[in-house]
C-alpha positions in Angstrom: -15.8 13.3 21.8 -15.2 12.4 18.2 -17.2 14.4 15.6 -17.1 15.7 12.1 -14.3 18.2 12.9 -12.1 15.3 14.1 -12.8 13.4 10.9 -11.9 16.5 8.8 -8.7 17.0 10.7 -7.7 13.4 10.2 -8.5 13.6 6.5 -6.3 16.7 6.2 -3.5 15.1 8.1 -3.6 12.0 6.0 -3.7 13.9 2.8 -0.8 16.1 3.9 1.2 13.0 4.7 0.4 11.3 1.4 1.4 14.5 -0.6 4.6 15.1 1.3 5.8 11.5 0.9 4.9 11.3 -2.8 6.6 14.6 -3.5 9.7 13.5 -1.6 10.1 10.2 -3.3 9.2 11.7 -6.6 12.1 14.1 -6.2 14.5 11.4 -5.0 13.8 9.1 -8.0 14.3 12.2 -10.3 17.8 12.6 -8.9 18.7 9.0 -8.4 16.7 6.8 -10.6 17.5 3.0 -10.4 16.0 2.2 -13.8 15.9 4.1 -17.0 12.6 5.9 -17.6 10.8 4.3 -20.5 7.5 6.2 -20.2 7.0 10.0 -19.9 6.9 10.7 -16.1 4.2 13.4 -16.6 1.9 11.0 -18.3 2.5 8.4 -15.5 1.9 11.0 -12.7 -1.3 12.4 -14.4 -2.8 8.9 -15.0 -2.1 7.6 -11.6 -3.1 10.8 -9.8 -6.4 10.9 -11.6 -7.1 7.3 -10.5 -6.1 8.2 -6.9 -8.4 11.2 -7.0 -11.3 9.0 -8.1 -10.5 6.5 -5.3 -10.2 9.3 -2.7 -13.6 10.7 -3.6 -15.3 7.3 -3.6 -13.8 6.2 -0.3 -14.5 9.6 1.4 -18.1 9.3 0.4 -18.6 5.6 1.1 -16.3 4.4 3.8 -13.6 6.5 5.4 -15.8 8.6 7.7 -17.7 5.4 8.7 -14.5 3.5 9.6 -13.2 6.4 11.7 -16.5 6.6 13.6 -16.5 2.8 14.0 -13.0 3.1 15.5 -14.1 5.8 17.8 -17.0 3.8 19.1 -14.9 0.7 19.6 -12.3 2.8 21.6 -15.0 4.4 23.7 -16.6 1.1 24.6 -13.3 -0.7 25.2 -14.0 -3.3 22.6 -11.3 -5.2 20.7 -8.0 -6.5 21.8 -6.6 -3.0 22.5 -9.5 -2.2 24.8 -8.9 -5.4 26.6 -5.2 -4.9 27.1 -5.5 -1.2 28.1 -2.0 -0.4 27.1 -0.5 3.2 27.2 -1.0 5.4 24.1 2.5 5.1 22.5 2.7 1.3 23.0 -0.9 0.9 21.6 0.0 3.0 18.6 3.1 0.9 17.8 1.4 -2.4 18.4 -1.5 -1.3 16.2 0.8 -0.3 13.4 2.6 -3.7 13.6 -0.8 -5.5 13.7 -2.0 -3.5 10.8 1.1 -4.2 8.8 0.6 -8.0 9.4 -3.1 -7.6 8.3 -2.0 -5.9 5.1 0.5 -8.7 4.5 -2.2 -11.4 4.6 -4.7 -9.2 2.6 -2.0 -8.6 -0.1 -1.2 -12.3 -0.2 -5.0 -13.1 -0.5 -5.2 -10.7 -3.5 -2.7 -12.9 -5.3 -4.3 -16.2 -4.3 -8.1 -15.6 -4.7 -9.1 -15.3 -8.4 -11.8 -12.7 -7.8 -9.4 -10.5 -5.8 -6.6 -10.9 -8.3 -8.9 -9.6 -11.1 -8.8 -6.2 -9.4 -5.3 -6.4 -7.9 -3.7 -7.2 -11.2 -4.4 -3.6 -12.3 -1.6 -2.6 -9.9 0.7 -5.1 -11.5 0.0 -4.1 -15.1 2.5 -1.2 -14.6 5.7 -1.9 -16.5 7.7 0.8 -14.8 7.4 0.8 -11.0 7.9 4.2 -9.3 6.4 6.2 -6.5 3.2 6.9 -8.5 2.6 3.1 -8.7 1.6 3.3 -5.0 -1.5 5.2 -6.3 -2.4 2.6 -8.9 -5.2 0.6 -7.4 -8.5 -0.2 -8.8 -11.5 1.2 -6.9 -12.9 -2.3 -6.6 -9.9 -3.5 -4.7 -9.9 -0.6 -2.4 -13.6 -1.0 -1.6 -13.1 -4.6 -0.8 -10.1 -3.7 1.4 -12.1 -1.3 3.3 -14.8 -4.0 4.0 -12.1 -6.4 5.3 -10.5 -3.6 7.3 -13.7 -3.1 9.2 -13.4 -6.7 10.4 -9.8 -6.0 11.5 -11.1 -2.9 13.4 -13.7 -5.0 15.2 -11.0 -7.6 16.3 -8.2 -5.1 17.2 -10.1 -2.1 18.4 -7.8 0.9 17.7 -9.0 4.4 18.1 -9.4 6.7 15.1 -6.0 8.4 15.7 -4.3 5.0 15.9 -6.1 3.9 12.7 -5.0 7.1 11.0 -1.4 6.5 12.1 -1.6 2.9 10.7 -2.8 4.0 7.4 -0.2 6.9 7.1 2.6 4.4 8.0 1.5 1.9 5.4 1.1 4.7 2.8 4.6 6.1 3.4 6.1 2.6 3.3 4.3 1.8 0.0 5.6 5.1 -1.5 9.1 4.2 -0.4 9.3 0.6 -1.7 7.6 1.5 -5.0 10.0 4.4 -5.7 12.4 4.0 -8.6 15.5 4.2 -6.3 18.0 1.7 -5.1 19.8 1.8 -1.8 23.6 1.3 -1.6 24.5 -2.4 -1.1 25.6 -1.8 2.5 22.4 -0.1 3.4 20.4 -2.7 1.6 22.0 -5.5 3.5 21.3 -3.8 6.8 17.7 -2.7 6.1 16.4 -5.8 4.1 16.0 -8.0 7.2 13.9 -5.2 8.9 11.9 -3.3 6.2 10.7 -3.8 2.7 13.2 -2.1 0.4 12.6 -0.8 -3.1 14.9 -3.5 -4.5 13.0 -6.4 -2.9 9.6 -4.9 -3.7 10.6 -4.3 -7.3 11.1 -8.1 -7.5 7.4 -8.4 -6.6 6.5 -6.6 -9.8 8.5 -8.8 -12.2 7.0 -10.7 -15.0 8.7 -13.8 -13.5 6.3 -15.5 -11.2 9.0 -16.7 -8.9 9.4 -13.3 -7.3 6.0 -11.8 -8.3 4.3 -14.4 -6.1 6.4 -13.4 -3.1 7.6 -10.4 -1.1 4.1 -9.3 0.0 5.1 -7.2 3.1 4.5 -3.5 3.2 6.5 -2.2 6.2 8.3 -5.0 7.9 10.0 -7.6 5.8 9.7 -10.0 8.7 6.3 -11.2 7.7 7.6 -12.6 4.4 10.4 -14.4 6.2 8.2 -15.6 9.0 5.5 -17.1 6.7 7.9 -18.4 4.0 7.1 -16.0 1.1 10.5 -14.1 0.9 12.3 -14.4 -2.4 15.8 -12.9 -3.1 15.5 -10.3 -5.9 17.4 -11.1 -9.1 18.8 -8.2 -11.2 18.0 -9.9 -14.5 14.5 -10.8 -13.6 13.9 -7.2 -12.3 14.6 -5.8 -15.8 11.1 -7.1 -16.9 8.3 -5.6 -14.9 4.5 -5.9 -15.3 2.5 -8.9 -16.4 2.9 -11.0 -19.6 -0.5 -9.7 -20.8 0.2 -6.0 -20.0 -1.2 -3.9 -22.9 0.8 -1.2 -24.6 -1.6 1.4 -23.2 -1.4 0.3 -19.6 -1.9 3.9 -18.4 -5.3 4.2 -20.2 -8.7 3.9 -18.6 -9.2 0.4 -20.2 -6.3 -1.0 -18.2 -7.0 1.1 -15.0 -10.7 0.7 -14.7 -12.2 -1.9 -17.2 -9.6 -4.7 -17.2 -11.1 -6.6 -14.2 -14.3 -7.0 -16.2 -12.8 -8.1 -19.5 
């Protein structure tokens, strides 16, 4: 039986995963930065952490508990593709993560294609120095829209609440990894790039240059970009200029973080 205690446990587990991943990648990029720091790291961390706190409060109040309960009811009634297939737990978890990763690919791609969605998503791209804290930089409007679309995915796929939590944790850790200001050795990059989204490839997604900014949408598995024709090789010169052409000087201020979609 799923109840409030279950929801609280999942919230704590997800928060612990987020904090552990963020702390680990923050320390890694402190020791092995790929790009020179051009903005005070404390200022970046404070600005993006406050935005993440606001988002967490809003989502906890408005959507997260409801989505977990929806997932629990779908699982109990055997609705959705997972209920139809009746696969063992570990297989169901892995398939759910892959399906959720594919869903986030298409949702991310839509955020670049649909003008209304881009107004909110561009807040993420206004950052001129991508690092692990950039994984926290999302407008509340974008996340609320994402939660609404996620409910449709839940109805179609039918994962249980623990599988849903595992999906979100995997995506969160992957986002922290590929936003981190680190660069893998060339040999590791060559081996991993066909499988997962690496920091080098995702940094290209944040360039001012549209060639790579409008590509490399995957979160965990890079196969989605290759399969659907949106993979672009990163270019070292292009990756020197990150952000958007219209990025304001005070891109860490509330005007850029909260008000820019309405301007």
